[in-house]
Structures are given as structure tokens and as C-alpha cells.
PQR file with spaces between the fields and no chain letter, atoms N, CA, C, O and H, PARSE charges and radii, in Angstrom:
ATOM       1  N    GLY     1       6.559   12.201    3.211 -0.4000 1.5000
ATOM       2  CA   GLY     1       5.827   13.234    2.568 -0.0000 2.0000
ATOM       3  C    GLY     1       4.480   12.479    2.284  0.5500 1.7000
ATOM       4  O    GLY     1       4.327   11.266    2.428 -0.5500 1.4000
ATOM       5  N    LEU     2       3.431   13.455    1.818 -0.4000 1.5000
ATOM       6  CA   LEU     2       2.074   12.904    1.039 -0.0000 2.0000
ATOM       7  C    LEU     2       2.194   11.645    0.414  0.5500 1.7000
ATOM       8  O    LEU     2       1.482   10.672    0.660 -0.5500 1.4000
ATOM       9  H    LEU     2       3.554   14.440    1.701  0.4000 1.0000
ATOM      10  N    GLY     3       2.941   11.686   -0.245 -0.4000 1.5000
ATOM      11  CA   GLY     3       3.106   10.576   -1.450 -0.0000 2.0000
ATOM      12  C    GLY     3       3.672    9.287   -0.366  0.5500 1.7000
ATOM      13  O    GLY     3       3.001    8.262   -0.485 -0.5500 1.4000
ATOM      14  H    GLY     3       3.520   12.477   -0.445  0.4000 1.0000
ATOM      15  N    SER     4       4.313    9.243    0.215 -0.4000 1.5000
ATOM      16  CA   SER     4       4.688    8.329    1.422 -0.0000 2.0000
ATOM      17  C    SER     4       3.673    7.695    1.918  0.5500 1.7000
ATOM      18  O    SER     4       3.498    6.479    1.838 -0.5500 1.4000
ATOM      19  H    SER     4       4.858   10.076    0.311  0.4000 1.0000
ATOM      20  N    VAL     5       2.796    8.667    2.575 -0.4000 1.5000
ATOM      21  CA   VAL     5       1.419    8.022    3.125 -0.0000 2.0000
ATOM      22  C    VAL     5       0.522    7.588    2.135  0.5500 1.7000
ATOM      23  O    VAL     5      -0.111    6.680    2.675 -0.5500 1.4000
ATOM      24  H    VAL     5       2.938    9.655    2.640  0.4000 1.0000
ATOM      25  N    LEU     6       0.237    7.689    1.329 -0.4000 1.5000
ATOM      26  CA   LEU     6      -0.718    7.319    0.272 -0.0000 2.0000
ATOM      27  C    LEU     6      -0.105    6.074    0.005  0.5500 1.7000
ATOM      28  O    LEU     6      -0.801    5.058    0.011 -0.5500 1.4000
ATOM      29  H    LEU     6       0.750    8.427    0.890  0.4000 1.0000
ATOM      30  N    GLY     7       1.093    6.020   -0.225 -0.4000 1.5000
ATOM      31  CA   GLY     7       1.697    4.456   -0.719 -0.0000 2.0000
ATOM      32  C    GLY     7       1.564    3.663    0.525  0.5500 1.7000
ATOM      33  O    GLY     7       1.046    2.553    0.400 -0.5500 1.4000
ATOM      34  H    GLY     7       1.658    6.845   -0.229  0.4000 1.0000
ATOM      35  N    LYS     8       1.897    3.996    1.564 -0.4000 1.5000
ATOM      36  CA   LYS     8       1.625    2.922    2.832 -0.0000 2.0000
ATOM      37  C    LYS     8       0.143    2.479    2.808  0.5500 1.7000
ATOM      38  O    LYS     8      -0.234    1.334    3.062 -0.5500 1.4000
ATOM      39  H    LYS     8       2.318    4.898    1.665  0.4000 1.0000
ATOM      40  N    ILE     9      -0.552    3.385    2.516 -0.4000 1.5000
ATOM      41  CA   ILE     9      -2.012    3.432    2.447 -0.0000 2.0000
ATOM      42  C    ILE     9      -2.476    2.131    1.624  0.5500 1.7000
ATOM      43  O    ILE     9      -3.081    1.134    2.017 -0.5500 1.4000
ATOM      44  H    ILE     9      -0.246    4.314    2.310  0.4000 1.0000
ATOM      45  N    LEU    10      -2.017    2.456    0.418 -0.4000 1.5000
ATOM      46  CA   LEU    10      -2.189    1.332   -0.611 -0.0000 2.0000
ATOM      47  C    LEU    10      -1.665    0.370   -0.438  0.5500 1.7000
ATOM      48  O    LEU    10      -2.254   -0.627   -0.856 -0.5500 1.4000
ATOM      49  H    LEU    10      -1.525    3.266    0.098  0.4000 1.0000
ATOM      50  N    LYS    11      -0.547    0.204    0.132 -0.4000 1.5000
ATOM      51  CA   LYS    11      -0.016   -1.098    0.530 -0.0000 2.0000
ATOM      52  C    LYS    11      -0.801   -2.040    1.351  0.5500 1.7000
ATOM      53  O    LYS    11      -1.094   -3.218    1.150 -0.5500 1.4000
ATOM      54  H    LYS    11      -0.068    1.014    0.471  0.4000 1.0000
ATOM      55  N    MET    12      -1.066   -1.251    2.308 -0.4000 1.5000
ATOM      56  CA   MET    12      -1.909   -1.983    3.468 -0.0000 2.0000
ATOM      57  C    MET    12      -3.184   -2.471    3.058  0.5500 1.7000
ATOM      58  O    MET    12      -3.668   -3.514    3.498 -0.5500 1.4000
ATOM      59  H    MET    12      -0.828   -0.294    2.471  0.4000 1.0000
ATOM      60  N    GLY    13      -3.817   -1.622    2.097 -0.4000 1.5000
ATOM      61  CA   GLY    13      -5.055   -2.121    1.563 -0.0000 2.0000
ATOM      62  C    GLY    13      -4.897   -3.332    0.396  0.5500 1.7000
ATOM      63  O    GLY    13      -5.694   -4.251    0.208 -0.5500 1.4000
ATOM      64  H    GLY    13      -3.424   -0.774    1.739  0.4000 1.0000
ATOM      65  N    ALA    14      -3.974   -3.140   -0.141 -0.4000 1.5000
ATOM      66  CA   ALA    14      -3.746   -4.234   -1.055 -0.0000 2.0000
ATOM      67  C    ALA    14      -3.110   -5.577   -0.282  0.5500 1.7000
ATOM      68  O    ALA    14      -3.045   -6.672   -0.842 -0.5500 1.4000
ATOM      69  H    ALA    14      -3.326   -2.393    0.012  0.4000 1.0000
ATOM      70  N    ASN    15      -2.718   -5.368    0.887 -0.4000 1.5000
ATOM      71  CA   ASN    15      -2.093   -6.622    1.628 -0.0000 2.0000
ATOM      72  C    ASN    15      -3.530   -7.059    2.266  0.5500 1.7000
ATOM      73  O    ASN    15      -3.663   -8.271    2.433 -0.5500 1.4000
ATOM      74  H    ASN    15      -2.772   -4.479    1.341  0.4000 1.0000
ATOM      75  N    LEU    16      -4.677   -6.180    2.663 -0.4000 1.5000
ATOM      76  CA   LEU    16      -5.680   -6.814    3.420 -0.0000 2.0000
ATOM      77  C    LEU    16      -6.575   -7.317    2.314  0.5500 1.7000
ATOM      78  O    LEU    16      -7.347   -8.192    2.705 -0.5500 1.4000
ATOM      79  H    LEU    16      -4.568   -5.195    2.527  0.4000 1.0000
ATOM      80  N    LEU    17      -6.686   -6.977    0.943 -0.4000 1.5000
ATOM      81  CA   LEU    17      -7.224   -7.546   -0.217 -0.0000 2.0000
ATOM      82  C    LEU    17      -6.559   -8.905   -0.660  0.5500 1.7000
ATOM      83  O    LEU    17      -6.933   -9.540   -1.647 -0.5500 1.4000
ATOM      84  H    LEU    17      -6.059   -6.266    0.625  0.4000 1.0000
ATOM      85  N    GLY    18      -5.648   -9.237    0.082 -0.4000 1.5000
ATOM      86  CA   GLY    18      -4.889  -10.682   -0.428 -0.0000 2.0000
ATOM      87  C    GLY    18      -3.626  -10.666   -0.960  0.5500 1.7000
ATOM      88  O    GLY    18      -3.244  -11.623   -1.634 -0.5500 1.4000
ATOM      89  H    GLY    18      -5.344   -8.721    0.883  0.4000 1.0000
ATOM      90  N    GLY    19      -2.608   -9.291   -0.664 -0.4000 1.5000
ATOM      91  CA   GLY    19      -1.323   -9.387   -1.292 -0.0000 2.0000
ATOM      92  C    GLY    19      -0.928   -8.477   -2.218  0.5500 1.7000
ATOM      93  O    GLY    19      -1.317   -8.498   -3.386 -0.5500 1.4000
ATOM      94  H    GLY    19      -2.919   -8.513   -0.117  0.4000 1.0000
ATOM      95  N    ALA    20      -0.182   -7.683   -1.767 -0.4000 1.5000
ATOM      96  CA   ALA    20       0.308   -6.624   -2.676 -0.0000 2.0000
ATOM      97  C    ALA    20       1.172   -6.856   -3.560  0.5500 1.7000
ATOM      98  O    ALA    20       1.694   -7.937   -3.289 -0.5500 1.4000
ATOM      99  H    ALA    20       0.133   -7.665   -0.818  0.4000 1.0000
ATOM     100  N    PRO    21       1.618   -6.403   -4.510 -0.5600 1.5000
ATOM     101  CA   PRO    21       2.463   -6.605   -5.527  0.2800 2.0000
ATOM     102  C    PRO    21       4.110   -6.000   -5.243  0.5500 1.7000
ATOM     103  O    PRO    21       4.155   -4.771   -5.304 -0.5500 1.4000
ATOM     104  N    LYS    22       4.978   -6.438   -5.051 -0.4000 1.5000
ATOM     105  CA   LYS    22       6.127   -5.951   -4.213 -0.0000 2.0000
ATOM     106  C    LYS    22       6.566   -4.915   -5.554  0.5500 1.7000
ATOM     107  O    LYS    22       6.428   -5.197   -6.744 -0.5500 1.4000
ATOM     108  H    LYS    22       4.942   -7.436   -5.001  0.4000 1.0000
ATOM     109  N    GLN    23       7.051   -3.825   -5.059 -0.4000 1.5000
ATOM     110  CA   GLN    23       7.518   -2.858   -6.126 -0.0000 2.0000
ATOM     111  C    GLN    23       8.873   -2.413   -5.642  0.5500 1.7000
ATOM     112  O    GLN    23       9.530   -1.608   -6.301 -0.5500 1.4000
ATOM     113  H    GLN    23       7.163   -3.596   -4.092  0.4000 1.0000
């Protein structure tokens, strides 16, 4: 769903910025 897509975008953005917190 939409939430899943937003989650993926946020994770990709965080990874690009230097690492996403693992949840």
C-alpha cells in the first residue's frame, strides 16, 4: 500500500544521507 511505498522512499533517502536506523 501507500504506507509501504513511503517507507521504502524514507529508507532509501536515509541510506543516501548516510545510513538508516534499523526498525
